[in-house]
Gaussian input, Z-matrix of N, CA and C with variables (Angstrom, degrees):
# hf/3-21g

backbone

0 1
 N
 C     1     B1
 C     2     B2     1     A1
 N     3     B3     2     A2     1     D1
 C     4     B4     3     A3     2     D2
 C     5     B5     4     A4     3     D3
 N     6     B6     5     A5     4     D4
 C     7     B7     6     A6     5     D5
 C     8     B8     7     A7     6     D6
 N     9     B9     8     A8     7     D7
 C    10    B10     9     A9     8     D8
 C    11    B11    10    A10     9     D9
 N    12    B12    11    A11    10    D10
 C    13    B13    12    A12    11    D11
 C    14    B14    13    A13    12    D12
 N    15    B15    14    A14    13    D13
 C    16    B16    15    A15    14    D14
 C    17    B17    16    A16    15    D15
 N    18    B18    17    A17    16    D16
 C    19    B19    18    A18    17    D17
 C    20    B20    19    A19    18    D18
 N    21    B21    20    A20    19    D19
 C    22    B22    21    A21    20    D20
 C    23    B23    22    A22    21    D21
 N    24    B24    23    A23    22    D22
 C    25    B25    24    A24    23    D23
 C    26    B26    25    A25    24    D24
 N    27    B27    26    A26    25    D25
 C    28    B28    27    A27    26    D26
 C    29    B29    28    A28    27    D27
 N    30    B30    29    A29    28    D28
 C    31    B31    30    A30    29    D29
 C    32    B32    31    A31    30    D30
 N    33    B33    32    A32    31    D31
 C    34    B34    33    A33    32    D32
 C    35    B35    34    A34    33    D33
 N    36    B36    35    A35    34    D34
 C    37    B37    36    A36    35    D35
 C    38    B38    37    A37    36    D36
 N    39    B39    38    A38    37    D37
 C    40    B40    39    A39    38    D38
 C    41    B41    40    A40    39    D39
 N    42    B42    41    A41    40    D40
 C    43    B43    42    A42    41    D41
 C    44    B44    43    A43    42    D42
 N    45    B45    44    A44    43    D43
 C    46    B46    45    A45    44    D44
 C    47    B47    46    A46    45    D45
 N    48    B48    47    A47    46    D46
 C    49    B49    48    A48    47    D47
 C    50    B50    49    A49    48    D48
 N    51    B51    50    A50    49    D49
 C    52    B52    51    A51    50    D50
 C    53    B53    52    A52    51    D51
 N    54    B54    53    A53    52    D52
 C    55    B55    54    A54    53    D53
 C    56    B56    55    A55    54    D54
 N    57    B57    56    A56    55    D55
 C    58    B58    57    A57    56    D56
 C    59    B59    58    A58    57    D57
 N    60    B60    59    A59    58    D58
 C    61    B61    60    A60    59    D59
 C    62    B62    61    A61    60    D60
 N    63    B63    62    A62    61    D61
 C    64    B64    63    A63    62    D62
 C    65    B65    64    A64    63    D63
 N    66    B66    65    A65    64    D64
 C    67    B67    66    A66    65    D65
 C    68    B68    67    A67    66    D66
 N    69    B69    68    A68    67    D67
 C    70    B70    69    A69    68    D68
 C    71    B71    70    A70    69    D69
 N    72    B72    71    A71    70    D70
 C    73    B73    72    A72    71    D71
 C    74    B74    73    A73    72    D72
 N    75    B75    74    A74    73    D73
 C    76    B76    75    A75    74    D74
 C    77    B77    76    A76    75    D75
 N    78    B78    77    A77    76    D76
 C    79    B79    78    A78    77    D77
 C    80    B80    79    A79    78    D78
 N    81    B81    80    A80    79    D79
 C    82    B82    81    A81    80    D80
 C    83    B83    82    A82    81    D81
 N    84    B84    83    A83    82    D82
 C    85    B85    84    A84    83    D83
 C    86    B86    85    A85    84    D84
 N    87    B87    86    A86    85    D85
 C    88    B88    87    A87    86    D86
 C    89    B89    88    A88    87    D87
 N    90    B90    89    A89    88    D88
 C    91    B91    90    A90    89    D89
 C    92    B92    91    A91    90    D90
 N    93    B93    92    A92    91    D91
 C    94    B94    93    A93    92    D92
 C    95    B95    94    A94    93    D93
 N    96    B96    95    A95    94    D94
 C    97    B97    96    A96    95    D95
 C    98    B98    97    A97    96    D96
 N    99    B99    98    A98    97    D97
 C   100   B100    99    A99    98    D98
 C   101   B101   100   A100    99    D99
 N   102   B102   101   A101   100   D100
 C   103   B103   102   A102   101   D101
 C   104   B104   103   A103   102   D102
 N   105   B105   104   A104   103   D103
 C   106   B106   105   A105   104   D104
 C   107   B107   106   A106   105   D105
 N   108   B108   107   A107   106   D106
 C   109   B109   108   A108   107   D107
 C   110   B110   109   A109   108   D108
 N   111   B111   110   A110   109   D109
 C   112   B112   111   A111   110   D110
 C   113   B113   112   A112   111   D111
 N   114   B114   113   A113   112   D112
 C   115   B115   114   A114   113   D113
 C   116   B116   115   A115   114   D114
 N   117   B117   116   A116   115   D115
 C   118   B118   117   A117   116   D116
 C   119   B119   118   A118   117   D117
 N   120   B120   119   A119   118   D118
 C   121   B121   120   A120   119   D119
 C   122   B122   121   A121   120   D120
 N   123   B123   122   A122   121   D121
 C   124   B124   123   A123   122   D122
 C   125   B125   124   A124   123   D123
 N   126   B126   125   A125   124   D124
 C   127   B127   126   A126   125   D125
 C   128   B128   127   A127   126   D126
 N   129   B129   128   A128   127   D127
 C   130   B130   129   A129   128   D128
 C   131   B131   130   A130   129   D129
 N   132   B132   131   A131   130   D130
 C   133   B133   132   A132   131   D131
 C   134   B134   133   A133   132   D132
 N   135   B135   134   A134   133   D133
 C   136   B136   135   A135   134   D134
 C   137   B137   136   A136   135   D135
 N   138   B138   137   A137   136   D136
 C   139   B139   138   A138   137   D137
 C   140   B140   139   A139   138   D138
 N   141   B141   140   A140   139   D139
 C   142   B142   141   A141   140   D140
 C   143   B143   142   A142   141   D141
 N   144   B144   143   A143   142   D142
 C   145   B145   144   A144   143   D143
 C   146   B146   145   A145   144   D144
 N   147   B147   146   A146   145   D145
 C   148   B148   147   A147   146   D146
 C   149   B149   148   A148   147   D147
 N   150   B150   149   A149   148   D148
 C   151   B151   150   A150   149   D149
 C   152   B152   151   A151   150   D150
 N   153   B153   152   A152   151   D151
 C   154   B154   153   A153   152   D152
 C   155   B155   154   A154   153   D153
 N   156   B156   155   A155   154   D154
 C   157   B157   156   A156   155   D155
 C   158   B158   157   A157   156   D156
 N   159   B159   158   A158   157   D157
 C   160   B160   159   A159   158   D158
 C   161   B161   160   A160   159   D159
 N   162   B162   161   A161   160   D160
 C   163   B163   162   A162   161   D161
 C   164   B164   163   A163   162   D162
 N   165   B165   164   A164   163   D163
 C   166   B166   165   A165   164   D164
 C   167   B167   166   A166   165   D165
 N   168   B168   167   A167   166   D166
 C   169   B169   168   A168   167   D167
 C   170   B170   169   A169   168   D168
 N   171   B171   170   A170   169   D169
 C   172   B172   171   A171   170   D170
 C   173   B173   172   A172   171   D171
 N   174   B174   173   A173   172   D172
 C   175   B175   174   A174   173   D173
 C   176   B176   175   A175   174   D174
 N   177   B177   176   A176   175   D175
 C   178   B178   177   A177   176   D176
 C   179   B179   178   A178   177   D177
 N   180   B180   179   A179   178   D178
 C   181   B181   180   A180   179   D179
 C   182   B182   181   A181   180   D180
 N   183   B183   182   A182   181   D181
 C   184   B184   183   A183   182   D182
 C   185   B185   184   A184   183   D183
 N   186   B186   185   A185   184   D184
 C   187   B187   186   A186   185   D185
 C   188   B188   187   A187   186   D186
 N   189   B189   188   A188   187   D187
 C   190   B190   189   A189   188   D188
 C   191   B191   190   A190   189   D189
 N   192   B192   191   A191   190   D190
 C   193   B193   192   A192   191   D191
 C   194   B194   193   A193   192   D192
 N   195   B195   194   A194   193   D193
 C   196   B196   195   A195   194   D194
 C   197   B197   196   A196   195   D195
 N   198   B198   197   A197   196   D196
 C   199   B199   198   A198   197   D197
 C   200   B200   199   A199   198   D198

   B1=1.4202
   B2=1.4145
   B3=1.4022
   B4=1.5005
   B5=1.5091
   B6=1.2898
   B7=1.4947
   B8=1.4567
   B9=1.4211
   B10=1.3589
   B11=1.6015
   B12=1.3346
   B13=1.4487
   B14=1.3094
   B15=1.3449
   B16=1.4366
   B17=1.5012
   B18=1.2890
   B19=1.5550
   B20=1.5746
   B21=1.3087
   B22=1.5232
   B23=1.4880
   B24=1.3141
   B25=1.4142
   B26=1.5062
   B27=1.2739
   B28=1.5266
   B29=1.5968
   B30=1.2975
   B31=1.5855
   B32=1.4347
   B33=1.3499
   B34=1.4891
   B35=1.5856
   B36=1.3056
   B37=1.5291
   B38=1.5151
   B39=1.3205
   B40=1.4327
   B41=1.4756
   B42=1.3445
   B43=1.4542
   B44=1.5984
   B45=1.1979
   B46=1.5312
   B47=1.4545
   B48=1.4952
   B49=1.4244
   B50=1.4012
   B51=1.3695
   B52=1.6624
   B53=1.4272
   B54=1.4119
   B55=1.4928
   B56=1.5127
   B57=1.2726
   B58=1.5238
   B59=1.4237
   B60=1.3057
   B61=1.5691
   B62=1.5915
   B63=1.4013
   B64=1.4332
   B65=1.5804
   B66=1.3037
   B67=1.5298
   B68=1.5325
   B69=1.3197
   B70=1.5077
   B71=1.5949
   B72=1.4108
   B73=1.4603
   B74=1.5219
   B75=1.4610
   B76=1.3955
   B77=1.5267
   B78=1.3755
   B79=1.4242
   B80=1.5883
   B81=1.3661
   B82=1.4782
   B83=1.5482
   B84=1.3680
   B85=1.4142
   B86=1.3717
   B87=1.3440
   B88=1.5904
   B89=1.5584
   B90=1.4196
   B91=1.4203
   B92=1.6016
   B93=1.3556
   B94=1.4239
   B95=1.5781
   B96=1.3518
   B97=1.3915
   B98=1.6319
   B99=1.4137
   B100=1.2798
   B101=1.5887
   B102=1.4329
   B103=1.4770
   B104=1.5585
   B105=1.2776
   B106=1.4560
   B107=1.5228
   B108=1.2822
   B109=1.4411
   B110=1.5548
   B111=1.4163
   B112=1.4884
   B113=1.5577
   B114=1.3159
   B115=1.4762
   B116=1.5764
   B117=1.4686
   B118=1.4490
   B119=1.5372
   B120=1.2841
   B121=1.3802
   B122=1.5906
   B123=1.2512
   B124=1.5184
   B125=1.6863
   B126=1.3090
   B127=1.5666
   B128=1.4711
   B129=1.3019
   B130=1.4233
   B131=1.5683
   B132=1.5055
   B133=1.4412
   B134=1.5446
   B135=1.3739
   B136=1.4070
   B137=1.5052
   B138=1.3888
   B139=1.4224
   B140=1.5990
   B141=1.2896
   B142=1.5853
   B143=1.4575
   B144=1.4071
   B145=1.4596
   B146=1.5081
   B147=1.2132
   B148=1.5777
   B149=1.5062
   B150=1.4295
   B151=1.3303
   B152=1.5098
   B153=1.3082
   B154=1.4449
   B155=1.3863
   B156=1.3149
   B157=1.4928
   B158=1.5122
   B159=1.2317
   B160=1.4334
   B161=1.5277
   B162=1.3386
   B163=1.4190
   B164=1.5383
   B165=1.3187
   B166=1.5030
   B167=1.4892
   B168=1.2225
   B169=1.4124
   B170=1.5703
   B171=1.3375
   B172=1.3872
   B173=1.3652
   B174=1.3483
   B175=1.5591
   B176=1.4002
   B177=1.3350
   B178=1.3614
   B179=1.5638
   B180=1.4491
   B181=1.3965
   B182=1.6282
   B183=1.2199
   B184=1.6254
   B185=1.3965
   B186=1.2295
   B187=1.4825
   B188=1.4927
   B189=1.3370
   B190=1.4297
   B191=1.5853
   B192=1.2306
   B193=1.5381
   B194=1.5844
   B195=1.3034
   B196=1.4398
   B197=1.5618
   B198=1.3248
   B199=1.3887
   B200=1.5371
   A1=104.71
   A2=124.22
   A3=126.55
   A4=105.06
   A5=120.95
   A6=120.44
   A7=112.67
   A8=119.03
   A9=125.18
   A10=109.94
   A11=118.03
   A12=118.74
   A13=112.67
   A14=116.59
   A15=116.86
   A16=115.98
   A17=117.79
   A18=120.99
   A19=107.37
   A20=120.08
   A21=117.42
   A22=105.73
   A23=126.72
   A24=123.63
   A25=108.75
   A26=118.98
   A27=122.34
   A28=109.30
   A29=113.97
   A30=121.44
   A31=111.13
   A32=114.78
   A33=128.03
   A34=105.97
   A35=114.77
   A36=119.88
   A37=108.45
   A38=124.38
   A39=125.63
   A40=107.26
   A41=121.52
   A42=126.89
   A43=104.79
   A44=118.17
   A45=120.17
   A46=112.59
   A47=119.08
   A48=113.56
   A49=120.18
   A50=110.23
   A51=114.25
   A52=113.41
   A53=116.28
   A54=120.83
   A55=109.85
   A56=117.77
   A57=123.90
   A58=105.22
   A59=119.50
   A60=124.28
   A61=110.19
   A62=117.89
   A63=119.83
   A64=108.22
   A65=119.99
   A66=117.65
   A67=105.97
   A68=112.27
   A69=116.37
   A70=105.66
   A71=111.85
   A72=118.55
   A73=108.53
   A74=115.19
   A75=116.79
   A76=117.03
   A77=113.71
   A78=116.09
   A79=116.74
   A80=110.76
   A81=117.87
   A82=110.31
   A83=113.41
   A84=118.62
   A85=116.55
   A86=119.57
   A87=127.02
   A88=105.17
   A89=111.67
   A90=118.18
   A91=100.37
   A92=115.00
   A93=123.95
   A94=110.37
   A95=114.09
   A96=119.51
   A97=104.43
   A98=119.62
   A99=118.75
   A100=124.95
   A101=105.93
   A102=114.21
   A103=108.38
   A104=119.04
   A105=117.75
   A106=113.36
   A107=118.97
   A108=116.78
   A109=107.36
   A110=111.46
   A111=117.62
   A112=104.54
   A113=117.26
   A114=124.39
   A115=104.40
   A116=118.19
   A117=122.29
   A118=107.65
   A119=122.72
   A120=125.66
   A121=105.31
   A122=121.50
   A123=117.82
   A124=109.88
   A125=109.36
   A126=112.85
   A127=110.32
   A128=117.41
   A129=116.80
   A130=115.85
   A131=110.80
   A132=111.37
   A133=110.01
   A134=114.31
   A135=113.43
   A136=113.51
   A137=116.74
   A138=122.22
   A139=106.28
   A140=111.00
   A141=115.44
   A142=108.31
   A143=119.95
   A144=123.97
   A145=112.72
   A146=115.48
   A147=119.17
   A148=114.75
   A149=113.19
   A150=117.33
   A151=114.91
   A152=122.02
   A153=124.06
   A154=112.13
   A155=121.70
   A156=127.07
   A157=110.70
   A158=120.08
   A159=121.47
   A160=106.13
   A161=121.07
   A162=126.80
   A163=109.66
   A164=118.15
   A165=120.12
   A166=108.71
   A167=126.27
   A168=124.82
   A169=113.17
   A170=113.71
   A171=119.48
   A172=115.33
   A173=113.13
   A174=119.18
   A175=109.74
   A176=121.30
   A177=128.04
   A178=107.10
   A179=118.95
   A180=122.95
   A181=111.68
   A182=111.48
   A183=113.83
   A184=112.69
   A185=121.46
   A186=124.68
   A187=120.00
   A188=116.46
   A189=123.71
   A190=109.42
   A191=127.48
   A192=125.36
   A193=105.94
   A194=120.06
   A195=124.15
   A196=104.70
   A197=124.24
   A198=123.05
   A199=106.42
   D1=-47.15
   D2=-171.86
   D3=-69.71
   D4=-35.83
   D5=-177.79
   D6=-69.60
   D7=-37.60
   D8=174.94
   D9=-62.47
   D10=-44.53
   D11=175.46
   D12=-58.29
   D13=-49.96
   D14=-176.46
   D15=-64.73
   D16=-30.27
   D17=172.14
   D18=-69.14
   D19=-36.39
   D20=-179.53
   D21=-75.45
   D22=-33.16
   D23=176.21
   D24=-67.70
   D25=-45.37
   D26=178.80
   D27=-52.95
   D28=-44.51
   D29=-177.88
   D30=-62.11
   D31=-45.29
   D32=178.97
   D33=-57.54
   D34=-54.59
   D35=-178.51
   D36=-59.04
   D37=-43.50
   D38=-174.59
   D39=-67.98
   D40=-42.20
   D41=-177.88
   D42=-66.83
   D43=-50.16
   D44=-179.64
   D45=-59.45
   D46=-39.60
   D47=173.91
   D48=-60.40
   D49=-36.92
   D50=174.83
   D51=-60.05
   D52=-42.76
   D53=178.09
   D54=-66.83
   D55=-40.18
   D56=-176.03
   D57=-65.64
   D58=-48.04
   D59=-173.31
   D60=-68.25
   D61=-20.15
   D62=-173.86
   D63=-87.94
   D64=-3.12
   D65=-177.79
   D66=-82.78
   D67=129.56
   D68=-172.48
   D69=-80.76
   D70=165.13
   D71=-176.68
   D72=-62.91
   D73=-36.55
   D74=176.21
   D75=-59.10
   D76=-41.19
   D77=178.10
   D78=-74.76
   D79=-24.98
   D80=171.02
   D81=-57.62
   D82=-45.81
   D83=-171.70
   D84=-91.20
   D85=-6.48
   D86=-175.72
   D87=-67.29
   D88=132.82
   D89=172.99
   D90=-113.18
   D91=124.56
   D92=179.30
   D93=-54.81
   D94=-35.95
   D95=-177.48
   D96=-157.90
   D97=161.28
   D98=178.74
   D99=-50.68
   D100=-33.09
   D101=-177.83
   D102=-89.45
   D103=-3.30
   D104=-176.39
   D105=-97.75
   D106=158.77
   D107=-177.87
   D108=-98.09
   D109=154.59
   D110=-178.39
   D111=-82.82
   D112=167.33
   D113=179.95
   D114=-54.16
   D115=-45.86
   D116=-173.46
   D117=-62.91
   D118=-41.38
   D119=-176.25
   D120=-71.18
   D121=-41.26
   D122=-179.32
   D123=-65.95
   D124=-38.63
   D125=174.40
   D126=-61.55
   D127=-43.53
   D128=-177.63
   D129=-67.47
   D130=-31.63
   D131=177.69
   D132=-70.56
   D133=-40.05
   D134=-177.31
   D135=-64.89
   D136=-34.80
   D137=-179.97
   D138=-63.60
   D139=-48.14
   D140=-176.93
   D141=-59.84
   D142=-44.19
   D143=176.75
   D144=-59.13
   D145=-44.08
   D146=175.24
   D147=-54.24
   D148=-51.39
   D149=176.68
   D150=-60.26
   D151=-46.15
   D152=172.26
   D153=-50.98
   D154=-44.52
   D155=-179.50
   D156=-66.16
   D157=-42.42
   D158=-179.44
   D159=-62.17
   D160=-56.09
   D161=176.59
   D162=-47.47
   D163=-48.68
   D164=178.05
   D165=-61.77
   D166=-41.78
   D167=-177.67
   D168=-66.18
   D169=-34.81
   D170=173.80
   D171=-65.53
   D172=-40.82
   D173=178.21
   D174=-65.38
   D175=-46.00
   D176=-177.05
   D177=-57.52
   D178=-51.08
   D179=-176.47
   D180=-64.89
   D181=-25.44
   D182=171.16
   D183=-81.84
   D184=-0.23
   D185=-176.77
   D186=88.13
   D187=9.15
   D188=177.50
   D189=-77.84
   D190=103.96
   D191=-171.53
   D192=-105.85
   D193=19.67
   D194=-166.64
   D195=-83.31
   D196=-18.90
   D197=-175.75
   D198=-129.47

């Protein structure tokens, strides 16, 4: 079962990469409206949040409960 799941995940990643790479620079930077974020801004926010969460998990594992 784990091998099948790993193969499925690998396939999803490959398909997503093709779709990801097909987005033009214009589409990355396009803002649907002035108050909305572009795809690039959304991706940057998600990456930043992921890094903050990783650091938080590491601090928690090391016993730092301040955050």
